[in-house]
Backbone as ProteinMPNN parsed JSONL, in Angstrom:
{"seq_chain_A": "XXXXXXXXXXXXXXXXXXXXXXXXXXXXXXXXXXXXXXXXXXXXXXXXXXXXXXXXXXXXXXXXXXXXXXXXXXXXXXXXXXXXXXXXXXXXXXXXXXXXXXXXXXXXXXXXXXXXXXXXXXXXXXXXXXXXXXXXXXXXXXXXXXXXXXXXXXXXXXXXXXXXXXXXXXXXXXXXXXXXXXXXXXX", "coords_chain_A": {"N_chain_A": [[32.006, 48.116, 19.292], [35.154, 47.373, 20.654], [37.378, 47.305, 19.099], [38.791, 44.98, 19.291], [38.424, 41.609, 18.414], [36.908, 38.635, 19.343], [38.177, 35.444, 18.8], [36.487, 33.052, 16.918], [35.766, 29.971, 18.13], [36.42, 26.901, 16.73], [34.785, 23.974, 16.795], [35.033, 20.403, 16.928], [33.037, 18.428, 14.724], [29.916, 17.296, 15.921], [28.806, 14.03, 16.97], [26.228, 13.535, 15.997], [26.056, 15.262, 13.787], [28.032, 14.184, 12.145], [26.946, 11.645, 11.759], [24.584, 12.332, 10.421], [25.674, 13.353, 8.024], [26.761, 11.005, 7.02], [24.426, 9.461, 6.726], [23.14, 10.964, 4.786], [24.371, 10.135, 2.503], [23.603, 7.583, 2.162], [21.466, 5.367, 0.408], [18.068, 6.216, 0.165], [15.375, 4.35, 0.957], [12.027, 3.553, 0.182], [9.186, 1.784, 1.217], [6.559, 0.369, -0.487], [3.791, -0.994, 0.355], [1.293, -3.533, -0.251], [-1.604, -5.29, -1.532], [-1.977, -5.489, -4.26], [-3.692, -6.661, -6.252], [-5.17, -6.75, -8.967], [-2.113, -4.991, -9.955], [-2.577, -1.591, -10.818], [-3.042, 1.258, -13.06], [-3.196, 3.385, -11.334], [-1.628, 2.535, -9.141], [0.858, 2.343, -10.484], [1.253, 5.0, -11.139], [1.63, 6.186, -8.598], [3.975, 4.808, -7.859], [5.798, 5.662, -9.819], [5.965, 8.4, -9.233], [6.95, 8.275, -6.627], [9.452, 7.307, -7.173], [10.75, 9.553, -7.998], [11.252, 10.824, -5.671], [12.663, 9.201, -3.908], [15.608, 7.143, -3.44], [15.384, 4.487, -3.894], [12.725, 2.375, -4.606], [10.746, 0.072, -3.087], [8.586, -2.42, -3.678], [6.311, -4.056, -1.786], [4.701, -6.983, -1.614], [1.914, -8.239, -0.124], [1.692, -11.354, 1.381], [-0.056, -12.717, 3.132], [-3.312, -11.795, 3.491], [-6.378, -10.233, 4.438], [-8.093, -10.022, 2.367], [-9.758, -11.658, -0.351], [-7.939, -12.956, -2.892], [-7.554, -12.717, -6.439], [-5.356, -13.375, -7.961], [-2.499, -15.363, -7.215], [0.286, -14.985, -4.894], [2.783, -15.199, -6.265], [1.983, -14.741, -8.909], [1.002, -12.112, -8.684], [3.357, -10.717, -8.015], [4.854, -11.201, -10.353], [3.235, -9.94, -12.279], [3.445, -7.294, -11.449], [6.211, -6.834, -11.795], [6.41, -7.173, -14.595], [4.766, -5.087, -15.414], [6.109, -2.827, -14.599], [7.746, -2.049, -16.624], [6.537, -0.06, -17.994], [7.113, 2.275, -16.738], [9.034, 5.209, -16.656], [12.012, 5.65, -15.387], [15.099, 6.104, -13.636], [15.548, 5.255, -11.177], [16.093, 2.576, -8.96], [13.726, -0.027, -8.744], [12.252, -2.464, -6.874], [10.639, -5.651, -6.384], [9.041, -7.661, -4.052], [7.687, -10.369, -2.17], [6.145, -10.361, 1.045], [5.709, -11.439, 4.444], [4.121, -11.38, 7.638], [4.568, -8.843, 10.175], [4.349, -5.599, 8.93], [6.007, -3.449, 9.771], [8.227, -4.794, 10.828], [9.242, -5.886, 8.495], [9.863, -3.55, 7.054], [11.903, -2.489, 8.644], [13.801, -4.552, 8.35], [14.436, -4.236, 5.669], [15.73, -1.882, 5.814], [14.487, 0.557, 5.311], [13.369, 3.98, 5.068], [10.83, 4.932, 5.106], [7.282, 4.333, 4.787], [5.153, 4.012, 2.087], [1.976, 5.048, 1.104], [-0.895, 4.954, -0.938], [-3.481, 7.261, -1.641], [-6.715, 7.385, -2.767], [-9.219, 8.528, -2.439], [-11.259, 10.406, -0.135], [-12.494, 8.508, 1.39], [-10.58, 6.508, 1.69], [-8.898, 7.614, 3.519], [-9.457, 7.486, 6.379], [-9.022, 4.783, 7.219], [-6.336, 4.474, 6.367], [-5.112, 6.466, 7.882], [-5.463, 5.487, 10.516], [-3.904, 3.172, 10.292], [-1.36, 4.323, 9.81], [-0.935, 5.712, 12.215], [-0.842, 3.574, 14.03], [1.396, 2.203, 13.045], [3.314, 4.171, 13.551], [3.29, 4.165, 16.311], [4.331, 1.628, 16.802], [6.812, 1.832, 15.533], [8.44, 4.492, 15.819], [10.504, 5.693, 14.426], [10.101, 5.34, 11.751], [8.612, 6.796, 9.017], [5.348, 7.431, 7.627], [4.188, 8.07, 4.46], [1.917, 9.735, 2.289], [0.698, 9.538, -0.966], [-1.178, 10.86, -3.599], [-2.749, 9.576, -6.496], [-2.658, 10.842, -9.891], [-5.452, 12.792, -11.039], [-6.769, 11.511, -13.173], [-6.4, 8.855, -12.584], [-7.482, 8.443, -10.135], [-9.893, 7.215, -9.473], [-9.625, 4.548, -9.922], [-9.791, 1.267, -8.822], [-8.52, -1.829, -7.673], [-10.407, -3.766, -7.023], [-12.761, -2.927, -8.368], [-11.825, -3.051, -11.006], [-11.288, -5.782, -11.311], [-13.898, -6.78, -11.178], [-15.061, -5.643, -13.464], [-13.494, -6.887, -15.447], [-14.118, -9.563, -14.939], [-16.741, -9.604, -15.776], [-16.448, -9.338, -18.468], [-15.78, -6.855, -19.489], [-13.889, -4.099, -20.956], [-10.733, -3.395, -19.789], [-8.461, -2.047, -20.409], [-7.755, 0.672, -20.138], [-7.327, 0.961, -17.491], [-5.503, -0.794, -16.347], [-2.138, -2.107, -16.767], [-0.873, -3.719, -19.794], [0.202, -6.392, -19.285], [-1.467, -7.206, -17.188], [-3.995, -7.052, -18.347], [-3.754, -9.139, -20.188], [-3.437, -11.264, -18.382], [-5.932, -11.266, -17.149], [-7.492, -12.033, -19.364], [-6.576, -14.653, -19.763], [-7.388, -15.772, -17.322], [-10.179, -15.45, -17.245], [-11.157, -16.601, -19.564]], "CA_chain_A": [[33.102, 47.186, 19.479], [36.35, 48.047, 21.142], [38.481, 47.088, 18.179], [39.318, 43.622, 19.348], [37.402, 40.595, 18.148], [37.218, 37.318, 19.893], [38.245, 34.39, 17.795], [35.459, 32.019, 17.007], [36.382, 28.658, 18.281], [35.834, 25.89, 15.857], [34.797, 22.693, 17.489], [34.897, 19.22, 16.088], [31.617, 18.134, 14.494], [29.337, 16.349, 16.878], [28.499, 12.711, 16.421], [24.988, 13.591, 15.228], [26.346, 15.892, 12.498], [28.76, 13.18, 11.357], [26.001, 10.597, 11.395], [23.699, 12.88, 9.391], [26.411, 13.391, 6.756], [26.839, 9.629, 6.565], [23.097, 9.043, 6.285], [22.804, 11.673, 3.556], [24.963, 9.423, 1.37], [22.976, 6.267, 2.067], [20.253, 5.407, -0.402], [16.818, 6.28, 0.935], [14.421, 3.377, 0.429], [10.652, 3.6, 0.635], [8.44, 0.543, 1.015], [5.172, 0.568, -0.929], [3.155, -2.294, 0.594], [-0.085, -3.679, -0.691], [-2.024, -6.575, -2.092], [-1.731, -5.36, -5.701], [-4.441, -7.752, -6.882], [-3.847, -6.623, -9.58], [-1.556, -3.648, -10.048], [-3.352, -0.737, -11.73], [-2.356, 2.49, -13.435], [-3.108, 4.206, -10.127], [-0.425, 2.083, -8.437], [2.045, 2.728, -11.257], [1.373, 6.455, -11.003], [2.237, 6.432, -7.287], [5.344, 4.275, -7.902], [6.619, 6.546, -10.656], [6.198, 9.646, -8.506], [7.826, 7.95, -5.495], [10.812, 7.139, -7.715], [11.339, 10.888, -8.105], [11.517, 11.311, -4.314], [13.52, 8.285, -3.165], [16.697, 6.5, -4.18], [14.993, 3.099, -4.161], [11.338, 2.063, -4.284], [10.603, -1.368, -2.868], [7.171, -2.797, -3.659], [6.171, -5.209, -0.895], [3.428, -7.643, -1.897], [1.469, -8.984, 1.058], [1.359, -12.768, 1.168], [-1.269, -12.978, 3.909], [-4.187, -10.64, 3.438], [-7.767, -10.608, 4.702], [-8.822, -9.969, 1.101], [-9.7, -12.82, -1.231], [-7.22, -12.496, -4.081], [-7.763, -13.409, -7.708], [-4.04, -13.88, -8.358], [-1.681, -15.756, -6.069], [1.401, -14.08, -4.605], [3.778, -15.246, -7.345], [1.381, -14.072, -10.071], [0.953, -10.667, -8.428], [4.733, -10.202, -8.141], [5.237, -11.25, -11.773], [2.48, -8.902, -12.986], [4.05, -6.005, -11.093], [7.518, -6.743, -12.469], [6.179, -6.969, -16.031], [4.117, -3.782, -15.6], [7.062, -1.749, -14.308], [8.394, -1.643, -17.879], [5.846, 1.136, -18.475], [7.569, 3.436, -15.968], [10.284, 5.824, -17.101], [12.777, 6.113, -14.231], [16.407, 5.492, -13.428], [15.552, 4.812, -9.783], [15.822, 1.134, -8.82], [12.44, -0.445, -8.193], [12.267, -3.902, -6.655], [9.37, -6.257, -5.989], [9.209, -8.876, -3.26], [6.573, -10.724, -1.301], [6.5, -10.366, 2.468], [4.685, -11.882, 5.391], [4.387, -10.894, 8.985], [4.302, -7.445, 10.491], [4.965, -4.687, 7.958], [7.087, -2.686, 10.406], [9.409, -5.664, 10.892], [9.777, -5.981, 7.137], [10.445, -2.246, 6.723], [13.198, -2.432, 9.357], [14.71, -5.516, 7.718], [14.859, -3.651, 4.391], [16.403, -0.624, 6.16], [13.768, 1.646, 4.639], [13.129, 5.157, 5.901], [9.425, 5.321, 5.087], [6.239, 3.512, 4.18], [4.371, 4.801, 1.145], [0.602, 4.609, 0.91], [-1.636, 5.732, -1.909], [-4.832, 7.676, -1.264], [-7.526, 7.72, -3.929], [-10.373, 9.349, -2.077], [-11.395, 10.669, 1.295], [-12.894, 7.249, 2.028], [-9.361, 5.763, 2.024], [-8.093, 8.306, 4.514], [-9.653, 7.062, 7.77], [-8.314, 3.525, 7.419], [-4.899, 4.717, 6.213], [-4.715, 7.278, 9.025], [-5.339, 4.568, 11.647], [-2.726, 2.337, 10.039], [-0.158, 5.144, 9.984], [-0.748, 5.973, 13.646], [-0.42, 2.322, 14.664], [2.791, 1.973, 12.652], [4.145, 5.145, 14.268], [3.392, 3.689, 17.696], [5.222, 0.468, 16.784], [8.147, 2.198, 15.034], [8.426, 5.947, 15.651], [11.57, 6.137, 13.527], [9.695, 5.112, 10.357], [7.538, 7.701, 8.602], [4.389, 7.01, 6.616], [3.897, 9.151, 3.527], [0.764, 9.492, 1.438], [0.684, 10.169, -2.285], [-2.42, 10.668, -4.346], [-2.505, 9.458, -7.933], [-3.233, 11.91, -10.712], [-6.919, 12.747, -11.072], [-7.259, 10.54, -14.161], [-6.269, 7.506, -12.017], [-7.925, 8.445, -8.741], [-11.087, 6.395, -9.275], [-9.332, 3.154, -10.248], [-9.535, 0.352, -7.707], [-8.32, -3.209, -8.121], [-11.669, -4.49, -6.854], [-13.649, -2.587, -9.489], [-11.23, -3.54, -12.26], [-11.522, -7.233, -11.348], [-15.315, -7.017, -11.478], [-15.268, -5.317, -14.883], [-12.858, -7.952, -16.233], [-14.892, -10.788, -14.718], [-17.976, -9.484, -16.561], [-16.108, -9.22, -19.879], [-15.554, -5.469, -19.9], [-12.557, -3.694, -21.38], [-10.02, -2.763, -18.671], [-7.164, -1.58, -20.908], [-7.419, 2.027, -19.686], [-7.175, 0.937, -16.026], [-4.386, -1.655, -15.934], [-1.137, -2.34, -17.819], [-1.148, -4.835, -20.699], [0.381, -7.728, -18.677], [-2.644, -7.52, -16.373], [-5.077, -7.308, -19.311], [-3.531, -10.506, -20.695], [-3.692, -12.207, -17.28], [-7.39, -11.35, -17.025], [-7.998, -12.812, -20.487], [-6.291, -16.072, -19.468], [-8.149, -16.189, -16.147], [-11.62, -15.425, -17.455], [-11.565, -17.141, -20.872]], "C_chain_A": [[34.345, 47.962, 19.897], [37.575, 47.794, 20.269], [39.083, 45.704, 18.26], [38.179, 42.644, 19.148], [37.833, 39.293, 18.792], [37.255, 36.326, 18.735], [37.101, 33.409, 18.009], [36.162, 30.689, 17.125], [35.65, 27.681, 17.392], [35.919, 24.56, 16.578], [34.688, 21.565, 16.477], [33.409, 18.946, 15.886], [31.12, 17.11, 15.506], [29.041, 15.035, 16.17], [27.243, 12.773, 15.559], [25.202, 14.251, 13.871], [27.057, 14.902, 11.594], [27.821, 12.082, 10.88], [25.058, 11.088, 10.304], [24.394, 12.962, 8.043], [26.513, 11.99, 6.163], [25.5, 9.179, 5.997], [22.681, 9.724, 4.993], [23.341, 10.962, 2.326], [24.397, 8.014, 1.219], [21.733, 6.369, 1.201], [19.017, 5.386, 0.502], [15.782, 5.398, 0.241], [13.053, 3.625, 1.03], [10.008, 2.258, 0.309], [7.012, 0.913, 0.627], [4.468, -0.778, -0.778], [1.732, -2.335, 0.039], [-0.366, -5.086, -1.164], [-1.738, -6.605, -3.587], [-2.393, -6.496, -6.473], [-5.541, -7.209, -7.777], [-3.327, -5.187, -9.465], [-2.354, -2.871, -11.091], [-2.498, 0.46, -12.158], [-2.271, 3.466, -12.257], [-1.875, 3.841, -9.31], [0.844, 2.537, -9.165], [2.308, 4.224, -11.168], [2.078, 6.794, -9.69], [3.693, 5.955, -7.274], [6.261, 5.211, -8.678], [6.934, 7.852, -9.93], [7.085, 9.424, -7.288], [9.273, 7.812, -5.96], [11.51, 8.481, -7.914], [11.77, 11.419, -6.739], [12.526, 10.473, -3.537], [14.587, 7.681, -4.067], [16.347, 5.071, -4.582], [13.535, 2.941, -3.734], [11.22, 0.55, -4.216], [9.11, -1.681, -2.734], [7.06, -4.103, -2.884], [4.769, -5.793, -1.056], [3.054, -8.535, -0.714], [1.084, -10.412, 0.69], [0.032, -13.084, 1.863], [-2.093, -11.7, 3.955], [-5.607, -11.086, 3.771], [-8.626, -10.611, 3.429], [-8.715, -11.314, 0.385], [-9.06, -12.346, -2.527], [-7.568, -13.357, -5.29], [-6.467, -14.088, -8.144], [-3.248, -14.267, -7.114], [-0.469, -14.82, -5.943], [2.413, -14.033, -5.74], [3.261, -14.547, -8.594], [1.364, -12.56, -9.884], [2.346, -10.046, -8.559], [5.171, -10.152, -9.603], [4.51, -10.17, -12.576], [3.042, -7.512, -12.682], [5.361, -5.826, -11.85], [7.342, -6.475, -13.957], [5.598, -5.577, -16.299], [5.059, -2.616, -15.363], [7.796, -1.268, -15.56], [7.748, -0.388, -18.459], [6.304, 2.409, -17.772], [8.913, 3.907, -16.494], [11.015, 6.377, -15.883], [14.13, 5.42, -14.206], [16.542, 4.988, -11.993], [15.294, 3.312, -9.728], [14.474, 0.883, -8.154], [12.489, -1.964, -8.082], [10.894, -4.367, -6.182], [9.68, -7.518, -5.199], [7.965, -9.114, -2.428], [7.063, -10.678, 0.145], [5.355, -10.93, 3.275], [5.079, -11.397, 6.771], [4.066, -9.42, 9.109], [5.056, -6.529, 9.535], [6.151, -3.946, 8.563], [8.36, -3.516, 10.503], [10.066, -5.771, 9.519], [10.466, -4.682, 6.724], [11.814, -2.104, 7.391], [14.22, -3.353, 8.691], [15.257, -4.97, 6.399], [15.623, -2.337, 4.573], [15.798, 0.565, 5.407], [13.537, 2.791, 5.615], [11.651, 5.509, 5.989], [8.563, 4.238, 4.462], [5.432, 4.446, 3.286], [2.979, 4.196, 1.019], [-0.069, 5.527, -0.1], [-3.022, 6.058, -1.379], [-5.59, 8.057, -2.523], [-8.605, 8.712, -3.58], [-10.4, 9.544, -0.567], [-11.749, 9.381, 2.03], [-11.691, 6.386, 2.398], [-8.685, 6.321, 3.274], [-8.243, 7.751, 5.923], [-8.885, 5.778, 8.079], [-6.799, 3.727, 7.37], [-4.336, 5.528, 7.383], [-4.518, 6.398, 10.259], [-4.111, 3.67, 11.503], [-1.435, 3.097, 10.308], [0.111, 5.421, 11.454], [-0.292, 4.718, 14.384], [1.039, 2.02, 14.318], [3.737, 2.93, 13.366], [4.337, 4.724, 15.72], [4.376, 2.516, 17.789], [6.652, 0.825, 16.407], [8.198, 3.7, 14.784], [9.489, 6.474, 14.692], [11.209, 6.009, 12.047], [8.486, 5.989, 10.043], [6.591, 7.001, 7.628], [4.062, 8.229, 5.771], [2.725, 8.75, 2.639], [0.945, 10.238, 0.124], [-0.655, 9.871, -2.942], [-2.069, 10.491, -5.815], [-3.076, 10.669, -8.656], [-4.744, 11.71, -10.8], [-7.439, 11.682, -12.034], [-7.188, 9.099, -13.648], [-6.908, 7.374, -10.642], [-9.136, 7.555, -8.475], [-10.819, 4.907, -9.466], [-9.088, 2.367, -8.964], [-9.405, -1.058, -8.276], [-9.615, -3.999, -8.05], [-12.618, -4.213, -8.013], [-13.132, -3.133, -10.81], [-11.448, -5.042, -12.384], [-12.969, -7.546, -11.73], [-15.62, -6.723, -12.95], [-14.698, -6.433, -15.763], [-13.655, -9.248, -16.13], [-16.163, -10.793, -15.57], [-17.715, -9.231, -18.045], [-15.883, -7.814, -20.381], [-14.102, -5.199, -20.261], [-11.88, -2.917, -20.238], [-8.683, -2.151, -19.1], [-6.799, -0.171, -20.454], [-7.19, 2.087, -18.17], [-5.947, 0.166, -15.548], [-3.404, -1.829, -17.089], [-1.446, -3.616, -18.614], [-0.856, -6.217, -20.09], [-0.818, -8.158, -17.822], [-3.843, -7.816, -17.278], [-4.963, -8.742, -19.815], [-3.813, -11.551, -19.621], [-5.201, -12.373, -17.053], [-7.968, -12.214, -18.143], [-7.775, -14.305, -20.253], [-7.19, -16.591, -18.341], [-9.629, -16.35, -16.445], [-12.067, -15.993, -18.796], [-12.183, -18.513, -20.708]], "O_chain_A": [[34.524, 49.112, 19.497], [38.699, 48.059, 20.693], [39.823, 45.303, 17.362], [37.083, 42.847, 19.67], [39.008, 38.926, 18.765], [36.441, 36.392, 17.814], [36.801, 33.002, 19.131], [37.031, 30.34, 16.325], [34.421, 27.655, 17.328], [37.004, 24.09, 16.923], [34.299, 21.766, 15.326], [32.606, 19.204, 16.783], [31.837, 16.183, 15.883], [29.031, 14.951, 14.941], [27.186, 12.138, 14.506], [24.583, 13.837, 12.89], [26.729, 14.788, 10.412], [27.897, 11.644, 9.732], [24.759, 10.35, 9.365], [23.779, 12.672, 7.017], [26.368, 11.807, 4.954], [25.443, 8.589, 4.918], [21.954, 9.141, 4.189], [22.829, 11.158, 1.224], [24.692, 7.33, 0.239], [21.019, 7.37, 1.263], [18.948, 4.631, 1.472], [15.37, 5.656, -0.89], [12.922, 3.875, 2.228], [10.258, 1.675, -0.746], [6.343, 1.673, 1.326], [4.535, -1.615, -1.678], [1.072, -1.307, -0.115], [0.512, -5.949, -1.191], [-1.308, -7.628, -4.12], [-1.743, -7.202, -7.244], [-6.712, -7.205, -7.397], [-4.006, -4.299, -8.95], [-2.756, -3.421, -12.116], [-1.38, 0.645, -11.679], [-1.356, 4.287, -12.203], [-1.155, 4.722, -8.838], [1.78, 3.047, -8.548], [3.46, 4.656, -11.126], [3.012, 7.596, -9.672], [4.556, 6.641, -6.726], [7.371, 5.511, -8.238], [8.057, 8.35, -10.009], [7.89, 10.29, -6.946], [10.204, 8.156, -5.231], [12.737, 8.534, -7.99], [12.562, 12.358, -6.658], [13.171, 10.971, -2.614], [14.477, 7.708, -5.293], [16.946, 4.514, -5.502], [13.161, 3.331, -2.628], [11.551, -0.158, -5.167], [8.46, -1.249, -1.782], [7.636, -5.121, -3.269], [3.778, -5.168, -0.679], [3.785, -9.459, -0.356], [0.26, -10.643, -0.195], [-0.881, -13.645, 1.258], [-1.62, -10.657, 4.406], [-6.0, -12.2, 3.423], [-9.741, -11.134, 3.421], [-7.71, -12.015, 0.501], [-9.575, -11.443, -3.186], [-7.837, -14.553, -5.173], [-6.474, -15.219, -8.629], [-3.314, -13.588, -6.089], [-0.244, -13.967, -6.802], [2.854, -12.954, -6.137], [4.012, -13.84, -9.266], [1.675, -11.812, -10.811], [2.498, -8.974, -9.145], [5.786, -9.179, -10.039], [5.105, -9.552, -13.459], [3.103, -6.657, -13.565], [5.59, -4.788, -12.471], [8.047, -5.639, -14.522], [5.917, -4.962, -17.316], [4.827, -1.522, -15.878], [8.4, -0.195, -15.552], [8.335, 0.276, -19.313], [5.92, 3.507, -18.173], [9.814, 3.106, -16.746], [10.677, 7.456, -15.396], [14.282, 4.298, -14.69], [17.543, 4.364, -11.642], [14.372, 2.822, -10.381], [14.133, 1.497, -7.143], [12.734, -2.663, -9.066], [10.1, -3.588, -5.654], [10.486, -8.344, -5.627], [7.277, -8.173, -2.033], [8.236, -10.922, 0.429], [4.196, -10.907, 2.858], [6.233, -11.05, 7.023], [3.388, -8.834, 8.266], [6.265, -6.673, 9.355], [7.196, -3.83, 7.923], [9.455, -2.999, 10.284], [11.291, -5.748, 9.4], [11.534, -4.712, 6.112], [12.77, -1.649, 6.764], [15.373, -2.968, 8.494], [16.414, -5.216, 6.055], [16.104, -1.753, 3.603], [16.51, 1.452, 4.935], [13.513, 2.596, 6.83], [11.252, 6.296, 6.848], [9.032, 3.367, 3.729], [5.073, 5.55, 3.698], [2.826, 2.986, 0.85], [0.168, 6.735, -0.108], [-3.661, 5.222, -0.74], [-5.167, 8.945, -3.263], [-8.877, 9.638, -4.344], [-9.644, 8.911, 0.17], [-11.342, 9.19, 3.176], [-11.778, 5.599, 3.341], [-7.992, 5.603, 3.994], [-7.237, 7.56, 6.606], [-8.18, 5.698, 9.085], [-6.07, 3.217, 8.221], [-3.208, 5.294, 7.817], [-3.523, 6.541, 10.971], [-3.378, 3.44, 12.464], [-0.525, 2.579, 10.955], [1.26, 5.371, 11.894], [0.558, 4.798, 15.272], [1.822, 1.631, 15.185], [4.842, 2.542, 13.745], [5.413, 4.904, 16.29], [5.155, 2.425, 18.737], [7.599, 0.207, 16.894], [8.018, 4.14, 13.649], [9.373, 7.597, 14.2], [11.931, 6.513, 11.187], [7.465, 5.924, 10.727], [6.991, 6.093, 6.899], [3.706, 9.285, 6.293], [2.563, 7.582, 2.287], [1.3, 11.417, 0.107], [-1.183, 8.764, -2.843], [-1.188, 11.18, -6.328], [-3.874, 11.423, -8.1], [-5.245, 10.595, -10.654], [-8.438, 11.023, -11.747], [-7.836, 8.214, -14.206], [-6.875, 6.297, -10.047], [-9.368, 7.18, -7.326], [-11.696, 4.086, -9.199], [-8.277, 2.761, -8.126], [-10.089, -1.427, -9.231], [-9.89, -4.818, -8.928], [-13.209, -5.135, -8.577], [-13.905, -3.619, -11.635], [-11.763, -5.525, -13.472], [-13.23, -8.464, -12.509], [-16.353, -7.47, -13.599], [-15.347, -6.87, -16.714], [-13.843, -9.947, -17.126], [-16.608, -11.845, -16.028], [-18.644, -8.942, -18.798], [-15.802, -7.6, -21.59], [-13.206, -5.97, -19.918], [-12.403, -1.9, -19.782], [-7.868, -1.781, -18.255], [-5.611, 0.148, -20.391], [-6.892, 3.153, -17.631], [-5.414, 0.441, -14.473], [-3.785, -1.714, -18.254], [-2.19, -4.481, -18.151], [-1.613, -7.151, -20.358], [-1.138, -9.345, -17.749], [-4.618, -8.732, -17.002], [-5.953, -9.472, -19.863], [-4.368, -12.61, -19.917], [-5.682, -13.477, -16.798], [-8.845, -13.041, -17.892], [-8.661, -15.122, -20.507], [-7.69, -17.714, -18.403], [-10.266, -17.282, -15.953], [-13.244, -15.882, -19.141], [-12.588, -19.129, -21.694]]}, "name": "protein", "num_of_chains": 1, "seq": "XXXXXXXXXXXXXXXXXXXXXXXXXXXXXXXXXXXXXXXXXXXXXXXXXXXXXXXXXXXXXXXXXXXXXXXXXXXXXXXXXXXXXXXXXXXXXXXXXXXXXXXXXXXXXXXXXXXXXXXXXXXXXXXXXXXXXXXXXXXXXXXXXXXXXXXXXXXXXXXXXXXXXXXXXXXXXXXXXXXXXXXXXXX"}
């Protein structure tokens, strides 16, 4: 160096930097869509862990589904709301039914991501196709996958319904509000 230093010019922050600072202060919402017929401990596990990653978890219960549901939409929403009492979190968790295209709903809720749970490799192919289609429809919205803890990885709503229908004990698979709903439904 020749003893003289050039002054570093300080420029005004660009619009993208300002926007990023603004966005950093906005709550980050994730949408966890599904049928939830019924909600299981596997679902609650994923919700609880998502609450550690996001500022708001929004559970979106599908009104129209190709699946035959045991519980109607209002019952599924009520069972989820009652079951959320088992989760220890300060993160807001909301439940609402939705219809139509998921991507449209995610945009309407101003969410940054879609959350999907993966139990086994068999779930992956379908979920992968869904994520790619959603990315094509809305490249600005990410899809994230969370796996439940190993102790919950085998639980499926379909299997739990069958066990309950046949009079089996499902208390280790679903929260107590769901156990009670099964008792009312199958008594």
